[in-house]
C-alpha positions as CSV (number, residue, x, y, z in Angstrom):
1,M,75.3,-69.5,35.9
2,S,74.8,-72.3,33.4
3,F,75.9,-72.0,29.7
4,M,72.3,-71.9,28.5
5,S,71.3,-69.2,31.0
6,A,74.4,-67.2,29.9
7,I,73.2,-67.4,26.3
8,A,69.7,-66.4,27.3
9,R,71.1,-63.4,29.2
10,L,73.5,-62.4,26.4
11,F,71.1,-62.8,23.5
12,G,68.0,-61.6,25.3
13,R,69.2,-58.0,25.5
14,R,69.5,-55.6,22.6
15,Q,72.8,-53.8,22.1
16,R,73.6,-50.5,20.5
17,I,76.3,-50.6,17.8
18,T,79.1,-48.3,18.7
19,T,82.4,-47.4,17.1
20,V,85.6,-49.1,18.2
21,P,88.0,-47.0,20.2
22,A,91.2,-46.2,18.2
23,R,93.5,-47.9,20.7
24,I,91.9,-51.3,20.1
25,S,92.9,-53.0,16.9
26,P,89.6,-54.6,15.5
27,K,91.6,-57.2,13.6
28,T,93.5,-58.7,16.5
29,S,91.6,-58.0,19.7
30,S,89.8,-61.0,21.3
31,R,86.3,-60.3,22.6
32,L,86.2,-63.9,23.9
33,K,89.2,-63.3,26.2
34,K,87.7,-60.1,27.5
35,S,84.3,-61.4,28.3
36,G,83.6,-64.6,30.3
37,T,80.0,-64.3,29.4
38,L,80.7,-64.2,25.7
39,M,83.1,-67.1,26.0
40,A,80.5,-69.1,27.9
41,A,77.9,-68.3,25.3
42,A,80.2,-69.3,22.4
43,V,81.2,-72.6,24.1
44,A,77.5,-73.3,24.9
45,L,76.3,-72.5,21.4
46,V,79.0,-74.5,19.5
47,G,79.1,-77.3,22.1
48,T,75.3,-77.7,22.0
49,W,75.3,-78.1,18.2
50,E,78.5,-80.0,17.8
51,G,77.9,-82.3,20.8
52,I,80.8,-83.7,22.8
53,R,82.3,-87.0,21.8
54,T,85.3,-88.0,24.0
55,V,86.6,-90.7,21.6
56,A,87.8,-89.8,18.1
57,Y,85.4,-90.8,15.3
58,L,85.6,-90.6,11.5
59,D,83.3,-87.9,10.3
60,T,82.1,-89.4,7.0
61,I,79.8,-86.6,6.1
62,A,82.9,-84.4,5.6
63,S,84.6,-84.6,2.2
64,P,87.1,-86.1,2.5
65,P,86.2,-87.9,5.8
66,V,88.2,-86.5,8.8
67,W,88.9,-87.8,12.3
68,T,87.0,-85.6,14.8
69,V,86.8,-85.5,18.5
70,C,85.1,-83.5,21.3
71,A,83.0,-80.6,19.9
72,G,84.0,-81.0,16.2
73,E,87.7,-80.6,16.7
74,T,89.6,-81.9,13.6
75,R,93.0,-80.2,14.0
76,G,95.7,-82.9,14.8
77,V,93.1,-85.6,15.6
78,K,93.9,-89.2,14.9
79,K,92.2,-92.6,15.4
80,G,92.2,-93.7,19.0
81,D,92.4,-90.2,20.6
82,R,90.5,-89.9,23.9
83,Y,89.7,-86.9,26.1
84,T,87.7,-86.1,29.2
85,R,84.7,-83.8,29.1
86,A,86.8,-81.1,30.9
87,E,89.6,-81.5,28.3
88,C,87.0,-81.2,25.5
89,N,85.6,-78.0,27.0
90,D,89.1,-76.5,27.3
91,M,90.0,-77.6,23.8
92,L,86.8,-75.9,22.5
93,A,87.5,-72.7,24.3
94,E,91.1,-72.6,23.1
95,G,90.0,-73.5,19.6
96,L,87.3,-70.8,19.5
97,V,89.9,-68.1,20.4
98,Q,92.1,-69.3,17.5
99,F,89.1,-69.3,15.1
100,E,88.0,-65.9,16.4
101,K,91.3,-64.4,15.3
102,K,90.9,-65.7,11.8
103,M,87.2,-64.8,11.7
104,R,88.0,-61.2,12.8
105,S,90.5,-60.8,10.0
106,C,87.8,-61.0,7.3
107,L,85.3,-58.7,9.0
108,S,85.7,-54.9,8.5
109,A,84.3,-53.9,11.9
110,P,84.1,-57.0,14.2
111,D,83.8,-55.0,17.4
112,A,80.8,-53.1,16.0
113,L,78.8,-56.4,15.9
114,P,76.3,-57.1,18.6
115,D,77.4,-60.0,20.9
116,G,74.7,-62.4,19.5
117,V,75.8,-61.8,15.9
118,Y,79.4,-62.1,16.8
119,T,78.9,-65.4,18.6
120,V,76.8,-66.8,15.8
121,F,79.5,-65.8,13.2
122,L,82.0,-67.6,15.4
123,S,79.8,-70.7,15.5
124,L,79.5,-70.7,11.7
125,S,83.3,-70.2,11.3
126,W,83.9,-73.1,13.6
127,N,81.5,-75.3,11.7
128,I,82.4,-74.4,8.1
129,G,86.0,-73.3,8.6
130,T,87.3,-69.8,8.5
131,G,88.2,-70.0,4.8
132,G,84.6,-70.8,3.9
133,F,83.3,-68.1,6.3
134,C,85.6,-65.4,4.9
135,R,84.5,-66.2,1.4
136,S,80.8,-66.3,2.3
137,T,77.9,-64.1,1.5
138,V,77.5,-63.8,5.3
139,V,80.8,-61.8,5.4
140,K,80.1,-59.9,2.2
141,R,76.8,-58.6,3.6
142,A,78.1,-57.9,7.1
143,N,81.0,-55.9,5.6
144,A,78.5,-54.0,3.5
145,G,76.6,-53.0,6.7
146,D,73.7,-55.4,6.0
147,L,73.5,-57.4,9.2
148,K,70.0,-58.6,8.6
149,G,71.1,-59.9,5.2
150,A,74.1,-61.5,6.8
151,C,71.9,-63.2,9.3
152,D,69.6,-64.5,6.6
153,A,72.6,-65.8,4.5
154,I,73.6,-68.1,7.4
155,R,70.8,-70.4,6.1
156,M,72.8,-71.0,2.9
157,W,75.2,-73.2,4.9
158,N,72.9,-76.2,5.5
159,R,74.6,-78.7,3.2
160,A,77.3,-81.3,3.6
161,G,78.4,-83.6,0.9
162,G,76.3,-81.7,-1.6
163,R,73.0,-82.4,0.2
164,V,70.8,-80.7,2.8
165,V,71.5,-82.2,6.2
166,K,68.6,-81.9,8.7
167,G,70.9,-81.3,11.6
168,L,72.7,-78.5,9.8
169,D,69.5,-77.0,8.7
170,N,68.2,-77.0,12.3
171,R,71.5,-75.5,13.4
172,R,71.4,-72.7,10.8
173,R,67.8,-71.9,11.7
174,D,68.8,-71.5,15.4
175,E,71.9,-69.5,14.5
176,Q,69.8,-67.2,12.2
177,R,67.2,-66.8,15.0
178,I,69.9,-65.8,17.5
179,C,71.6,-63.5,15.0
180,L,68.3,-61.7,14.0
181,G,67.3,-61.5,17.7
182,A,70.5,-59.6,18.5
183,L,69.8,-56.8,16.0
C-alpha cells in the first residue's frame, strides 16, 4: 500500500472517540509504534509537505536561518551533510516518534483523538516545534474538548519570518481539511 493510499484509508473513515484503558499511560504511549498504518500516514503527510532534500541546505526563512536536510530535519544538521532517500525516510520516522512523545505530553487525552487529528497535530508539531505546539491555541482548544476549534486554529500557523508564506498557508489548509474530516 502506498503512503498516499494509507492516508486516504486512514482519514477516509470516521472514528468514535473512546476512553483510554487505565493500563496505558496517555502521556508516554506511542501510537506510531503500535500502528504501521498511522506511521505510514504520518511519514506521508509530513514528507509530502516538507519534501525530501538529501543534501543539507540553509533554511533562510527560519529565524535565525538553520541547516536542514531530508524532510525538514534540523537537529544536528551541518553544512555538507548528505543522506539517501531511505536514510531520510528512516530519519523522519525516528524523528516523528521523538516529536510524538513531546506532543503527547501537552495533550490531556492524546489517545482519545481520532487518528486523522492525531496525525495532523504531529505534522504541526514537526513543522513549528513542540514548544510552539504546546503553547498554541490548537492545544488549548483540544484540551478544552473543542476539537473543531483546534482544527480551525491550525490555520493560525501560516507565517514564517513574520509574513504569510503561501506554501505554509497551503499546508495549513490541507492539515485543517484532514483534521476536520476526521471528526
